[in-house]
PDB file as gemmi writes it, atoms N, CA and C in Angstrom:
CRYST1    1.000    1.000    1.000  90.00  90.00  90.00 P 1                      
ATOM      1  N   MET A   1      -4.324 -13.939  17.068  1.00  0.00           N  
ATOM      2  CA  MET A   1      -4.587 -13.205  15.843  1.00  0.00           C  
ATOM      3  C   MET A   1      -5.770 -13.860  15.138  1.00  0.00           C  
ATOM      4  N   THR A   2      -6.728 -13.053  14.778  1.00  0.00           N  
ATOM      5  CA  THR A   2      -7.908 -13.595  14.105  1.00  0.00           C  
ATOM      6  C   THR A   2      -7.580 -13.946  12.653  1.00  0.00           C  
ATOM      7  N   PRO A   3      -8.331 -14.853  12.071  1.00  0.00           N  
ATOM      8  CA  PRO A   3      -8.100 -15.194  10.667  1.00  0.00           C  
ATOM      9  C   PRO A   3      -8.250 -13.999   9.728  1.00  0.00           C  
ATOM     10  N   ARG A   4      -9.174 -13.102  10.055  1.00  0.00           N  
ATOM     11  CA  ARG A   4      -9.372 -11.911   9.224  1.00  0.00           C  
ATOM     12  C   ARG A   4      -8.126 -11.026   9.233  1.00  0.00           C  
ATOM     13  N   THR A   5      -7.533 -10.838  10.403  1.00  0.00           N  
ATOM     14  CA  THR A   5      -6.314 -10.027  10.514  1.00  0.00           C  
ATOM     15  C   THR A   5      -5.148 -10.688   9.799  1.00  0.00           C  
ATOM     16  N   LYS A   6      -5.010 -11.979   9.994  1.00  0.00           N  
ATOM     17  CA  LYS A   6      -3.919 -12.719   9.350  1.00  0.00           C  
ATOM     18  C   LYS A   6      -4.036 -12.649   7.828  1.00  0.00           C  
ATOM     19  N   SER A   7      -5.247 -12.821   7.332  1.00  0.00           N  
ATOM     20  CA  SER A   7      -5.482 -12.745   5.894  1.00  0.00           C  
ATOM     21  C   SER A   7      -5.150 -11.358   5.361  1.00  0.00           C  
ATOM     22  N   SER A   8      -5.555 -10.331   6.083  1.00  0.00           N  
ATOM     23  CA  SER A   8      -5.287  -8.962   5.647  1.00  0.00           C  
ATOM     24  C   SER A   8      -3.796  -8.669   5.605  1.00  0.00           C  
ATOM     25  N   LEU A   9      -3.077  -9.114   6.621  1.00  0.00           N  
ATOM     26  CA  LEU A   9      -1.633  -8.892   6.635  1.00  0.00           C  
ATOM     27  C   LEU A   9      -0.936  -9.632   5.492  1.00  0.00           C  
ATOM     28  N   LEU A  10      -1.412 -10.824   5.184  1.00  0.00           N  
ATOM     29  CA  LEU A  10      -0.826 -11.567   4.062  1.00  0.00           C  
ATOM     30  C   LEU A  10      -1.119 -10.878   2.735  1.00  0.00           C  
ATOM     31  N   TRP A  11      -2.332 -10.325   2.564  1.00  0.00           N  
ATOM     32  CA  TRP A  11      -2.643  -9.577   1.350  1.00  0.00           C  
ATOM     33  C   TRP A  11      -1.779  -8.325   1.253  1.00  0.00           C  
ATOM     34  N   GLY A  12      -1.509  -7.696   2.386  1.00  0.00           N  
ATOM     35  CA  GLY A  12      -0.607  -6.546   2.385  1.00  0.00           C  
ATOM     36  C   GLY A  12       0.790  -6.929   1.946  1.00  0.00           C  
ATOM     37  N   LEU A  13       1.275  -8.070   2.435  1.00  0.00           N  
ATOM     38  CA  LEU A  13       2.600  -8.549   2.032  1.00  0.00           C  
ATOM     39  C   LEU A  13       2.636  -8.866   0.538  1.00  0.00           C  
ATOM     40  N   VAL A  14       1.586  -9.492   0.042  1.00  0.00           N  
ATOM     41  CA  VAL A  14       1.513  -9.797  -1.389  1.00  0.00           C  
ATOM     42  C   VAL A  14       1.513  -8.516  -2.213  1.00  0.00           C  
ATOM     43  N   GLY A  15       0.769  -7.513  -1.770  1.00  0.00           N  
ATOM     44  CA  GLY A  15       0.734  -6.242  -2.489  1.00  0.00           C  
ATOM     45  C   GLY A  15       2.086  -5.553  -2.521  1.00  0.00           C  
ATOM     46  N   ALA A  16       2.775  -5.537  -1.381  1.00  0.00           N  
ATOM     47  CA  ALA A  16       4.093  -4.897  -1.315  1.00  0.00           C  
ATOM     48  C   ALA A  16       5.105  -5.626  -2.190  1.00  0.00           C  
ATOM     49  N   LEU A  17       5.111  -6.941  -2.118  1.00  0.00           N  
ATOM     50  CA  LEU A  17       6.063  -7.712  -2.926  1.00  0.00           C  
ATOM     51  C   LEU A  17       5.753  -7.602  -4.415  1.00  0.00           C  
ATOM     52  N   ALA A  18       4.480  -7.574  -4.769  1.00  0.00           N  
ATOM     53  CA  ALA A  18       4.109  -7.410  -6.181  1.00  0.00           C  
ATOM     54  C   ALA A  18       4.571  -6.057  -6.697  1.00  0.00           C  
ATOM     55  N   PHE A  19       4.416  -5.019  -5.882  1.00  0.00           N  
ATOM     56  CA  PHE A  19       4.896  -3.700  -6.276  1.00  0.00           C  
ATOM     57  C   PHE A  19       6.411  -3.720  -6.485  1.00  0.00           C  
ATOM     58  N   LEU A  20       7.143  -4.335  -5.576  1.00  0.00           N  
ATOM     59  CA  LEU A  20       8.604  -4.382  -5.712  1.00  0.00           C  
ATOM     60  C   LEU A  20       9.033  -5.151  -6.962  1.00  0.00           C  
ATOM     61  N   VAL A  21       8.317  -6.206  -7.292  1.00  0.00           N  
ATOM     62  CA  VAL A  21       8.630  -6.965  -8.518  1.00  0.00           C  
ATOM     63  C   VAL A  21       8.385  -6.105  -9.752  1.00  0.00           C  
ATOM     64  N   LEU A  22       7.271  -5.369  -9.760  1.00  0.00           N  
ATOM     65  CA  LEU A  22       6.977  -4.505 -10.901  1.00  0.00           C  
ATOM     66  C   LEU A  22       8.014  -3.385 -11.045  1.00  0.00           C  
ATOM     67  N   VAL A  23       8.438  -2.802  -9.942  1.00  0.00           N  
ATOM     68  CA  VAL A  23       9.450  -1.742  -9.999  1.00  0.00           C  
ATOM     69  C   VAL A  23      10.778  -2.303 -10.484  1.00  0.00           C  
ATOM     70  N   GLN A  24      11.135  -3.489 -10.030  1.00  0.00           N  
ATOM     71  CA  GLN A  24      12.384  -4.102 -10.472  1.00  0.00           C  
ATOM     72  C   GLN A  24      12.348  -4.402 -11.967  1.00  0.00           C  
ATOM     73  N   GLY A  25      11.223  -4.908 -12.456  1.00  0.00           N  
ATOM     74  CA  GLY A  25      11.092  -5.171 -13.888  1.00  0.00           C  
ATOM     75  C   GLY A  25      11.183  -3.899 -14.707  1.00  0.00           C  
ATOM     76  N   TYR A  26      10.537  -2.840 -14.231  1.00  0.00           N  
ATOM     77  CA  TYR A  26      10.613  -1.562 -14.933  1.00  0.00           C  
ATOM     78  C   TYR A  26      12.035  -1.023 -14.921  1.00  0.00           C  
ATOM     79  N   ASP A  27      12.721  -1.199 -13.812  1.00  0.00           N  
ATOM     80  CA  ASP A  27      14.109  -0.758 -13.721  1.00  0.00           C  
ATOM     81  C   ASP A  27      14.992  -1.506 -14.714  1.00  0.00           C  
ATOM     82  N   LEU A  28      14.760  -2.786 -14.868  1.00  0.00           N  
ATOM     83  CA  LEU A  28      15.554  -3.568 -15.817  1.00  0.00           C  
ATOM     84  C   LEU A  28      15.287  -3.160 -17.260  1.00  0.00           C  
ATOM     85  N   LEU A  29      14.037  -2.802 -17.566  1.00  0.00           N  
ATOM     86  CA  LEU A  29      13.685  -2.452 -18.939  1.00  0.00           C  
ATOM     87  C   LEU A  29      13.970  -0.994 -19.287  1.00  0.00           C  
ATOM     88  N   ALA A  30      13.681  -0.087 -18.369  1.00  0.00           N  
ATOM     89  CA  ALA A  30      13.753   1.332 -18.716  1.00  0.00           C  
ATOM     90  C   ALA A  30      14.836   2.097 -17.967  1.00  0.00           C  
ATOM     91  N   GLY A  31      15.476   1.497 -17.000  1.00  0.00           N  
ATOM     92  CA  GLY A  31      16.525   2.195 -16.265  1.00  0.00           C  
ATOM     93  C   GLY A  31      15.991   3.248 -15.311  1.00  0.00           C  
ATOM     94  N   LEU A  32      15.196   2.831 -14.360  1.00  0.00           N  
ATOM     95  CA  LEU A  32      14.602   3.723 -13.374  1.00  0.00           C  
ATOM     96  C   LEU A  32      15.683   4.275 -12.447  1.00  0.00           C  
ATOM     97  N   SER A  33      15.632   5.571 -12.165  1.00  0.00           N  
ATOM     98  CA  SER A  33      16.660   6.174 -11.315  1.00  0.00           C  
ATOM     99  C   SER A  33      16.079   6.577  -9.959  1.00  0.00           C  
ATOM    100  N   VAL A  34      15.484   5.614  -9.286  1.00  0.00           N  
ATOM    101  CA  VAL A  34      14.920   5.846  -7.956  1.00  0.00           C  
ATOM    102  C   VAL A  34      15.684   4.976  -6.973  1.00  0.00           C  
ATOM    103  N   GLY A  35      16.000   5.547  -5.818  1.00  0.00           N  
ATOM    104  CA  GLY A  35      16.788   4.833  -4.830  1.00  0.00           C  
ATOM    105  C   GLY A  35      16.019   3.732  -4.126  1.00  0.00           C  
ATOM    106  N   PHE A  36      16.775   2.920  -3.404  1.00  0.00           N  
ATOM    107  CA  PHE A  36      16.210   1.768  -2.701  1.00  0.00           C  
ATOM    108  C   PHE A  36      15.250   2.204  -1.597  1.00  0.00           C  
ATOM    109  N   VAL A  37      15.605   3.243  -0.880  1.00  0.00           N  
ATOM    110  CA  VAL A  37      14.765   3.702   0.234  1.00  0.00           C  
ATOM    111  C   VAL A  37      13.416   4.201  -0.278  1.00  0.00           C  
ATOM    112  N   ALA A  38      13.409   4.910  -1.384  1.00  0.00           N  
ATOM    113  CA  ALA A  38      12.151   5.400  -1.951  1.00  0.00           C  
ATOM    114  C   ALA A  38      11.279   4.231  -2.407  1.00  0.00           C  
ATOM    115  N   ARG A  39      11.878   3.243  -3.023  1.00  0.00           N  
ATOM    116  CA  ARG A  39      11.121   2.065  -3.452  1.00  0.00           C  
ATOM    117  C   ARG A  39      10.520   1.339  -2.258  1.00  0.00           C  
ATOM    118  N   LEU A  40      11.320   1.201  -1.212  1.00  0.00           N  
ATOM    119  CA  LEU A  40      10.848   0.524  -0.019  1.00  0.00           C  
ATOM    120  C   LEU A  40       9.730   1.309   0.659  1.00  0.00           C  
ATOM    121  N   ALA A  41       9.853   2.628   0.689  1.00  0.00           N  
ATOM    122  CA  ALA A  41       8.811   3.463   1.302  1.00  0.00           C  
ATOM    123  C   ALA A  41       7.489   3.336   0.552  1.00  0.00           C  
ATOM    124  N   VAL A  42       7.540   3.359  -0.763  1.00  0.00           N  
ATOM    125  CA  VAL A  42       6.310   3.223  -1.547  1.00  0.00           C  
ATOM    126  C   VAL A  42       5.737   1.818  -1.385  1.00  0.00           C  
ATOM    127  N   ALA A  43       6.598   0.808  -1.299  1.00  0.00           N  
ATOM    128  CA  ALA A  43       6.126  -0.560  -1.092  1.00  0.00           C  
ATOM    129  C   ALA A  43       5.413  -0.689   0.254  1.00  0.00           C  
ATOM    130  N   VAL A  44       5.904  -0.008   1.272  1.00  0.00           N  
ATOM    131  CA  VAL A  44       5.238  -0.031   2.579  1.00  0.00           C  
ATOM    132  C   VAL A  44       3.868   0.629   2.485  1.00  0.00           C  
ATOM    133  N   VAL A  45       3.779   1.726   1.756  1.00  0.00           N  
ATOM    134  CA  VAL A  45       2.484   2.405   1.577  1.00  0.00           C  
ATOM    135  C   VAL A  45       1.518   1.503   0.810  1.00  0.00           C  
ATOM    136  N   VAL A  46       1.984   0.876  -0.247  1.00  0.00           N  
ATOM    137  CA  VAL A  46       1.132  -0.016  -1.041  1.00  0.00           C  
ATOM    138  C   VAL A  46       0.686  -1.209  -0.194  1.00  0.00           C  
ATOM    139  N   GLY A  47       1.603  -1.785   0.565  1.00  0.00           N  
ATOM    140  CA  GLY A  47       1.259  -2.918   1.427  1.00  0.00           C  
ATOM    141  C   GLY A  47       0.264  -2.539   2.500  1.00  0.00           C  
ATOM    142  N   SER A  48       0.441  -1.365   3.087  1.00  0.00           N  
ATOM    143  CA  SER A  48      -0.500  -0.898   4.111  1.00  0.00           C  
ATOM    144  C   SER A  48      -1.884  -0.662   3.519  1.00  0.00           C  
ATOM    145  N   ALA A  49      -1.927  -0.077   2.343  1.00  0.00           N  
ATOM    146  CA  ALA A  49      -3.212   0.159   1.684  1.00  0.00           C  
ATOM    147  C   ALA A  49      -3.897  -1.170   1.344  1.00  0.00           C  
ATOM    148  N   ALA A  50      -3.142  -2.127   0.847  1.00  0.00           N  
ATOM    149  CA  ALA A  50      -3.723  -3.430   0.509  1.00  0.00           C  
ATOM    150  C   ALA A  50      -4.231  -4.140   1.759  1.00  0.00           C  
ATOM    151  N   ALA A  51      -3.460  -4.081   2.839  1.00  0.00           N  
ATOM    152  CA  ALA A  51      -3.888  -4.720   4.081  1.00  0.00           C  
ATOM    153  C   ALA A  51      -5.128  -4.037   4.646  1.00  0.00           C  
ATOM    154  N   GLY A  52      -5.137  -2.721   4.638  1.00  0.00           N  
ATOM    155  CA  GLY A  52      -6.286  -1.992   5.163  1.00  0.00           C  
ATOM    156  C   GLY A  52      -7.551  -2.231   4.371  1.00  0.00           C  
ATOM    157  N   LEU A  53      -7.425  -2.196   3.055  1.00  0.00           N  
ATOM    158  CA  LEU A  53      -8.607  -2.426   2.205  1.00  0.00           C  
ATOM    159  C   LEU A  53      -9.121  -3.858   2.324  1.00  0.00           C  
ATOM    160  N   SER A  54      -8.214  -4.815   2.383  1.00  0.00           N  
ATOM    161  CA  SER A  54      -8.671  -6.198   2.502  1.00  0.00           C  
ATOM    162  C   SER A  54      -9.319  -6.447   3.861  1.00  0.00           C  
ATOM    163  N   TYR A  55      -8.816  -5.793   4.903  1.00  0.00           N  
ATOM    164  CA  TYR A  55      -9.441  -5.923   6.230  1.00  0.00           C  
ATOM    165  C   TYR A  55     -10.831  -5.288   6.226  1.00  0.00           C  
ATOM    166  N   ARG A  56     -10.924  -4.126   5.626  1.00  0.00           N  
ATOM    167  CA  ARG A  56     -12.188  -3.383   5.614  1.00  0.00           C  
ATOM    168  C   ARG A  56     -13.244  -4.069   4.746  1.00  0.00           C  
ATOM    169  N   LEU A  57     -12.848  -4.666   3.644  1.00  0.00           N  
ATOM    170  CA  LEU A  57     -13.800  -5.250   2.700  1.00  0.00           C  
ATOM    171  C   LEU A  57     -14.048  -6.742   2.902  1.00  0.00           C  
ATOM    172  N   ALA A  58     -13.362  -7.372   3.853  1.00  0.00           N  
ATOM    173  CA  ALA A  58     -13.529  -8.814   4.075  1.00  0.00           C  
ATOM    174  C   ALA A  58     -14.969  -9.203   4.390  1.00  0.00           C  
ATOM    175  N   PRO A  59     -15.681  -8.482   5.264  1.00  0.00           N  
ATOM    176  CA  PRO A  59     -17.082  -8.882   5.521  1.00  0.00           C  
ATOM    177  C   PRO A  59     -17.961  -8.781   4.279  1.00  0.00           C  
ATOM    178  N   ARG A  60     -17.703  -7.818   3.457  1.00  0.00           N  
ATOM    179  CA  ARG A  60     -18.506  -7.659   2.238  1.00  0.00           C  
ATOM    180  C   ARG A  60     -18.275  -8.819   1.267  1.00  0.00           C  
ATOM    181  N   PHE A  61     -17.020  -9.236   1.126  1.00  0.00           N  
ATOM    182  CA  PHE A  61     -16.735 -10.367   0.248  1.00  0.00           C  
ATOM    183  C   PHE A  61     -17.311 -11.662   0.807  1.00  0.00           C  
ATOM    184  N   ARG A  62     -17.236 -11.840   2.118  1.00  0.00           N  
ATOM    185  CA  ARG A  62     -17.813 -13.041   2.738  1.00  0.00           C  
ATOM    186  C   ARG A  62     -19.321 -13.087   2.526  1.00  0.00           C  
ATOM    187  N   ALA A  63     -19.980 -11.943   2.641  1.00  0.00           N  
ATOM    188  CA  ALA A  63     -21.432 -11.893   2.476  1.00  0.00           C  
ATOM    189  C   ALA A  63     -21.848 -12.268   1.055  1.00  0.00           C  
ATOM    190  N   LYS A  64     -20.983 -11.980   0.102  1.00  0.00           N  
ATOM    191  CA  LYS A  64     -21.307 -12.313  -1.292  1.00  0.00           C  
ATOM    192  C   LYS A  64     -20.799 -13.692  -1.687  1.00  0.00           C  
ATOM    193  N   GLY A  65     -20.175 -14.406  -0.758  1.00  0.00           N  
ATOM    194  CA  GLY A  65     -19.702 -15.759  -1.023  1.00  0.00           C  
ATOM    195  C   GLY A  65     -18.451 -15.805  -1.878  1.00  0.00           C  
ATOM    196  N   ARG A  66     -17.590 -14.807  -1.775  1.00  0.00           N  
ATOM    197  CA  ARG A  66     -16.393 -14.744  -2.608  1.00  0.00           C  
ATOM    198  C   ARG A  66     -15.122 -15.052  -1.845  1.00  0.00           C  
ATOM    199  N   THR A  67     -15.244 -15.769  -0.738  1.00  0.00           N  
ATOM    200  CA  THR A  67     -14.037 -16.138   0.010  1.00  0.00           C  
ATOM    201  C   THR A  67     -13.866 -17.614   0.050  1.00  0.00           C  
TER     202      THR A  67                                                      
END                                                                             
């Protein structure tokens, strides 16, 4: 596994977990009525988007010296 792929997958995991934390906090404060499966499905979409974007934009950030 290349470092770029590993980094992208870790950013995807961070994005998914951050989304789940935000949903849990909102549920505690406002009483969200969304099931576990729906939350997990959206977290997978958010994680995939974060991983894909970080993989796609990694060369651009490296070129600007932001890594």
